[in-house]
KOLKOL-167023 format. One record per residue (C-alpha): residue number from 1; residue in one letter; x, y, z. Coordinates in steps of 0.001 Angstrom, whole numbers, padded with zeros to 6 digits. Layout:
! residues N
pos, code, x, y, z
NUM, a, X, Y, Z $
...
***
This chain:
! residues 337
pos, code, x, y, z
1, m, 002629, -079768, -048031 $
2, a, 005310, -078809, -050529 $
3, i, 004160, -076406, -053252 $
4, n, 006223, -075653, -056338 $
5, k, 006875, -072123, -057546 $
6, n, 004627, -072404, -060607 $
7, a, 001672, -073437, -058473 $
8, l, 002140, -070431, -056194 $
9, i, 002300, -068153, -059235 $
10, r, -000956, -069644, -060523 $
11, y, -002677, -069250, -057130 $
12, k, -001564, -065630, -056922 $
13, t, -002697, -064973, -060511 $
14, i, -006136, -066530, -059985 $
15, d, -006483, -064539, -056760 $
16, k, -005583, -061295, -058536 $
17, c, -008083, -062023, -061322 $
18, l, -010961, -062804, -058964 $
19, q, -010295, -059611, -056987 $
20, n, -011032, -057662, -060174 $
21, r, -014815, -057356, -059909 $
22, y, -015055, -055223, -063042 $
23, r, -014531, -058193, -065324 $
24, q, -016179, -061578, -065693 $
25, w, -013753, -064511, -065535 $
26, t, -014331, -067758, -067382 $
27, l, -012134, -070788, -066875 $
28, n, -010427, -070052, -070195 $
29, d, -009712, -066473, -069016 $
30, l, -008035, -067816, -065874 $
31, i, -006010, -070324, -067914 $
32, e, -004816, -067523, -070201 $
33, a, -003928, -065277, -067237 $
34, c, -001935, -068081, -065573 $
35, s, -000108, -068818, -068836 $
36, d, 000800, -065129, -069243 $
37, a, 002017, -064901, -065628 $
38, l, 004200, -068004, -065976 $
39, y, 005611, -066713, -069257 $
40, e, 006526, -063462, -067511 $
41, y, 008311, -065254, -064668 $
42, e, 009855, -068102, -066659 $
43, g, 010618, -066262, -069886 $
44, r, 009252, -069186, -071911 $
45, e, 005937, -070647, -072977 $
46, v, 004369, -072805, -070232 $
47, n, 001436, -075025, -071151 $
48, v, -001220, -074599, -068459 $
49, s, -003931, -077184, -068916 $
50, r, -007627, -076848, -068158 $
51, r, -007311, -079633, -065585 $
52, t, -004423, -077836, -063825 $
53, v, -006421, -074642, -063235 $
54, q, -009464, -076645, -062134 $
55, l, -007303, -078416, -059546 $
56, d, -005814, -075052, -058512 $
57, i, -009306, -073685, -057849 $
58, q, -010188, -076830, -055927 $
59, m, -006997, -076498, -053842 $
60, m, -007693, -072822, -053138 $
61, r, -011215, -073664, -052005 $
62, s, -009930, -076285, -049570 $
63, d, -008236, -075775, -046200 $
64, k, -005113, -077725, -047209 $
65, l, -003190, -074478, -047688 $
66, g, -005320, -072515, -045240 $
67, y, -006971, -070506, -048037 $
68, n, -010610, -071691, -047829 $
69, a, -011191, -069345, -050766 $
70, p, -014932, -068609, -051327 $
71, i, -014738, -069185, -055098 $
72, i, -018161, -069636, -056685 $
73, v, -019457, -070150, -060220 $
74, y, -022332, -067996, -061459 $
75, n, -024285, -068083, -064711 $
76, r, -022784, -071577, -065074 $
77, k, -019486, -070312, -066481 $
78, f, -018077, -067286, -064595 $
79, y, -015869, -067444, -061485 $
80, k, -015695, -064915, -058668 $
81, y, -015140, -064532, -054912 $
82, e, -018433, -064682, -053041 $
83, d, -016835, -062351, -050492 $
84, e, -015692, -059382, -052583 $
85, e, -013136, -058368, -049948 $
86, y, -011430, -061777, -049864 $
87, s, -007823, -062364, -050946 $
88, i, -005463, -065245, -050236 $
89, t, -002899, -062635, -049182 $
90, d, -005141, -061600, -046266 $
91, i, -005674, -065005, -044672 $
92, p, -004795, -065217, -040966 $
93, l, -001661, -067034, -039897 $
94, n, -002120, -070520, -038497 $
95, e, -000464, -071717, -035297 $
96, n, 002482, -073258, -037117 $
97, d, 003059, -070020, -039065 $
98, m, 002973, -068117, -035781 $
99, n, 005571, -070378, -034199 $
100, v, 007868, -070070, -037209 $
101, l, 007479, -066281, -037237 $
102, s, 008174, -066060, -033510 $
103, e, 011334, -068106, -033869 $
104, t, 012412, -066042, -036893 $
105, v, 011933, -062781, -035015 $
106, e, 013942, -064027, -032052 $
107, m, 016710, -065179, -034364 $
108, l, 016860, -061866, -036245 $
109, k, 016917, -059893, -032987 $
110, q, 020199, -061603, -032133 $
111, f, 021838, -059847, -035079 $
112, k, 020397, -056367, -034540 $
113, d, 023676, -054961, -033210 $
114, f, 025729, -056018, -036232 $
115, s, 026234, -053262, -038807 $
116, l, 025395, -055696, -041612 $
117, f, 021897, -056087, -040155 $
118, s, 021427, -052496, -039000 $
119, e, 018662, -051841, -041537 $
120, l, 016651, -054825, -040311 $
121, g, 015485, -053023, -037179 $
122, g, 012186, -051808, -038621 $
123, i, 011480, -055117, -040341 $
124, i, 012041, -057048, -037116 $
125, q, 009697, -054711, -035227 $
126, r, 006963, -055118, -037844 $
127, l, 007331, -058912, -037749 $
128, e, 007193, -058879, -033966 $
129, d, 004121, -056667, -034075 $
130, k, 002417, -059012, -036547 $
131, v, 003067, -061979, -034269 $
132, y, 001712, -060030, -031284 $
133, s, -001484, -058898, -033026 $
134, e, -002216, -062392, -034391 $
135, k, -001602, -064117, -031063 $
136, t, -003617, -061707, -028941 $
137, h, -006266, -060799, -031556 $
138, q, -005745, -057176, -030602 $
139, s, -005055, -054239, -032868 $
140, a, -001478, -053755, -034016 $
141, i, 000912, -051690, -031916 $
142, i, 002802, -050378, -034948 $
143, h, 000604, -048431, -037357 $
144, l, 002131, -047505, -040693 $
145, d, 000810, -044538, -042627 $
146, k, -000776, -045796, -045834 $
147, n, -003475, -044850, -048284 $
148, e, -004968, -047908, -049960 $
149, n, -007049, -045697, -052259 $
150, l, -004011, -044324, -054069 $
151, k, -004242, -044839, -057812 $
152, g, -001433, -046516, -059733 $
153, l, -000283, -048889, -056997 $
154, q, -001425, -051831, -059126 $
155, h, 001473, -051022, -061483 $
156, l, 004177, -051315, -058808 $
157, d, 005033, -054970, -059327 $
158, v, 005044, -054737, -063137 $
159, l, 007294, -051669, -063060 $
160, y, 009602, -053275, -060510 $
161, q, 009990, -056350, -062713 $
162, a, 010702, -054147, -065750 $
163, i, 013501, -052336, -063891 $
164, l, 014892, -055587, -062527 $
165, k, 014895, -057265, -065947 $
166, k, 015863, -054080, -067844 $
167, i, 012797, -053989, -070088 $
168, v, 011570, -050940, -072020 $
169, l, 008003, -049831, -071307 $
170, r, 005185, -048392, -073363 $
171, l, 003179, -046256, -070982 $
172, t, -000139, -044535, -071467 $
173, y, 000341, -041416, -069357 $
174, r, -001666, -038314, -068634 $
175, s, -000071, -035559, -066589 $
176, f, -002155, -033208, -064458 $
177, k, -001678, -030443, -067020 $
178, a, -002446, -032526, -070139 $
179, r, -005942, -032604, -071608 $
180, h, -005412, -036022, -073162 $
181, a, -003306, -039103, -072437 $
182, s, -000308, -039928, -074622 $
183, e, 001937, -042940, -075168 $
184, v, 005511, -042765, -073870 $
185, v, 008297, -045219, -074692 $
186, f, 010119, -045260, -071392 $
187, h, 013366, -046721, -070003 $
188, p, 012753, -047129, -066243 $
189, f, 015641, -046728, -063774 $
190, i, 014161, -046677, -060269 $
191, l, 010911, -046449, -058321 $
192, k, 010799, -043654, -055744 $
193, e, 008396, -043085, -052858 $
194, y, 007876, -039633, -051357 $
195, n, 005151, -038423, -049023 $
196, n, 003178, -041658, -049481 $
197, r, 003154, -041332, -053295 $
198, w, 005084, -043412, -055816 $
199, f, 007039, -042234, -058849 $
200, l, 008834, -043879, -061786 $
201, v, 012178, -042334, -062724 $
202, g, 013887, -042883, -066065 $
203, v, 014239, -041512, -069602 $
204, a, 011942, -041381, -072585 $
205, e, 013100, -042884, -075869 $
206, n, 015506, -040630, -077835 $
207, s, 015807, -038176, -074936 $
208, p, 018764, -037699, -072565 $
209, k, 016719, -035922, -069908 $
210, i, 015771, -037861, -066779 $
211, i, 012074, -037453, -066005 $
212, t, 009787, -038462, -063162 $
213, l, 006329, -039919, -063751 $
214, a, 003693, -040190, -061028 $
215, l, 002243, -043696, -060809 $
216, d, -001238, -042318, -060237 $
217, r, -001102, -040711, -063703 $
218, i, -000101, -043937, -065492 $
219, l, -003196, -045369, -067170 $
220, h, -001708, -048457, -068825 $
221, v, 001614, -050342, -068889 $
222, d, 003003, -052556, -071655 $
223, y, 006409, -054134, -072217 $
224, d, 008287, -053537, -075488 $
225, l, 010888, -056274, -075951 $
226, t, 011928, -055000, -079410 $
227, i, 013716, -051894, -078087 $
228, p, 017165, -052260, -076439 $
229, y, 017203, -051011, -072861 $
230, r, 019393, -047977, -072130 $
231, n, 021556, -049115, -069249 $
232, e, 023042, -045875, -067935 $
233, n, 024055, -047075, -064444 $
234, f, 021696, -044561, -062867 $
235, n, 022374, -043920, -059171 $
236, g, 019363, -042658, -057238 $
237, d, 021392, -041557, -054215 $
238, d, 023589, -039313, -056365 $
239, y, 020629, -037994, -058344 $
240, y, 018657, -036942, -055248 $
241, k, 021565, -035931, -052996 $
242, n, 020624, -032226, -053137 $
243, t, 016873, -032603, -053436 $
244, i, 013929, -032612, -051071 $
245, g, 011162, -034654, -052679 $
246, v, 011217, -035729, -056326 $
247, t, 011641, -032491, -058299 $
248, v, 015306, -032416, -059352 $
249, l, 016377, -029189, -061039 $
250, d, 019585, -027970, -062686 $
251, n, 022630, -027506, -060473 $
252, k, 022193, -023732, -060658 $
253, h, 019095, -024176, -058491 $
254, i, 021155, -025722, -055669 $
255, q, 021617, -022958, -053131 $
256, r, 022511, -022373, -049510 $
257, i, 019191, -022080, -047710 $
258, v, 019254, -020379, -044297 $
259, l, 016205, -020742, -042068 $
260, k, 015280, -019652, -038559 $
261, i, 012701, -021564, -036526 $
262, d, 011159, -020727, -033150 $
263, r, 011876, -022562, -029896 $
264, n, 008658, -024590, -029931 $
265, n, 009419, -026169, -033294 $
266, a, 013210, -026316, -033060 $
267, p, 013159, -029863, -031586 $
268, y, 011174, -031150, -034578 $
269, v, 013755, -029794, -036999 $
270, t, 016772, -031006, -035033 $
271, t, 015409, -034532, -034506 $
272, k, 014024, -034833, -038046 $
273, p, 016207, -032694, -040349 $
274, f, 014830, -031231, -043552 $
275, h, 017727, -032797, -045462 $
276, s, 021002, -034652, -044922 $
277, t, 022947, -031425, -045635 $
278, q, 021290, -029623, -042725 $
279, e, 023624, -027906, -040236 $
280, i, 022784, -025747, -037225 $
281, i, 024444, -022326, -037497 $
282, s, 023434, -020842, -034174 $
283, v, 021220, -021396, -031132 $
284, h, 019637, -018161, -029891 $
285, k, 018912, -017107, -026318 $
286, d, 015166, -017397, -026839 $
287, g, 015570, -021059, -027831 $
288, s, 015114, -020529, -031553 $
289, i, 017746, -021862, -033952 $
290, t, 019191, -020856, -037301 $
291, f, 020194, -023643, -039642 $
292, q, 021281, -024111, -043232 $
293, l, 020982, -026708, -045966 $
294, q, 022272, -027105, -049507 $
295, v, 019380, -028097, -051789 $
296, h, 017392, -027301, -054923 $
297, i, 014784, -024586, -054530 $
298, n, 011809, -026621, -055651 $
299, f, 008109, -027066, -054960 $
300, e, 008658, -029631, -052192 $
301, l, 011024, -027322, -050281 $
302, e, 008494, -024497, -050460 $
303, r, 005701, -026817, -049304 $
304, l, 007842, -027985, -046372 $
305, i, 008601, -024415, -045269 $
306, l, 004983, -023301, -045642 $
307, g, 003913, -026261, -043513 $
308, f, 005577, -024656, -040489 $
309, g, 003480, -021505, -040917 $
310, d, 004493, -018560, -038753 $
311, s, 007087, -020545, -036782 $
312, i, 009749, -020379, -039499 $
313, e, 011504, -017587, -041403 $
314, v, 013567, -017758, -044587 $
315, l, 016695, -015664, -044129 $
316, e, 018537, -016618, -047338 $
317, p, 018468, -016564, -050320 $
318, k, 016425, -013504, -051145 $
319, i, 014638, -015177, -054067 $
320, l, 013214, -017877, -051789 $
321, r, 012387, -015383, -049035 $
322, n, 010399, -013241, -051492 $
323, r, 008640, -016291, -052941 $
324, i, 007486, -017509, -049511 $
325, y, 006464, -013958, -048584 $
326, r, 004240, -013680, -051667 $
327, k, 002571, -017015, -050960 $
328, l, 001908, -016106, -047321 $
329, r, 000553, -012701, -048315 $
330, t, -001807, -014360, -050807 $
331, a, -002883, -016845, -048129 $
332, v, -003616, -014063, -045623 $
333, a, -005708, -012244, -048233 $
334, k, -007994, -015280, -048490 $
335, y, -008906, -014905, -044807 $
336, k, -009609, -011170, -044846 $
337, k, -013274, -010197, -044863 $
***
């Protein structure tokens, strides 16, 4: 059955509304939500009728699209999912979907050796794993690290669309250090993920300084179409080229870091470098190695070094060596009786 784009947007919008159990949804609420979603995607007013949304709900309830959505009406006017965990995005694949996916995976695997498709390797493996788990009804072979309880992830799509369409944002934001939330007029450049957390990178209105906002500290997001977007051709690769993590400092904080790690942990560092600038200086007789990198001395670098405990030593620069020493000394003091 052919489905037009607007219908899919409405289904997705209704699904998103009914997943929100902290609000009661009338038919008029769903009509308004669908109208807003179509306006966002189309950039123009779209008249969504009462009959259209009623038919959408009927279609979602049916098995014509494979949804079989458990949509019920309570108190004679409110809509919700009877199964609070249900979502149309979680429905199992049918046999036809499985066949199409299998054929797609096989086709993509033919191109894996071409440089143009070199970055598809992980995607192909995940697709293949999905096909395997659905066909055999066994647990997935590939398990990706994720934390579904992270706050702020609900903003990802809105922020992505704002960056894509170059729209200025009005954010309600509360940093960890702030006692109260504040409103920020923000020009978003990129979204960045680090250590399973998401960040929004851009500039505040009337400020040249690039700042990074954690998504889990964003309380509310609004568009502001009245303010011209500052298109500064921001390049994330250049911005983070000397940084581990998300804390980018002034160039004076970029230094040559020299570290020594013991033989047991040397393979971890050589197979998964701290940073792209990492170079091995020497391999010692006891199997330990000394290596260097050219990065900012920031919180993430310190956290990475401290994570290796007593297996690593900072040789240079002295300022970083002393800083790590003080932290380790403080840590040891916590364990003394």
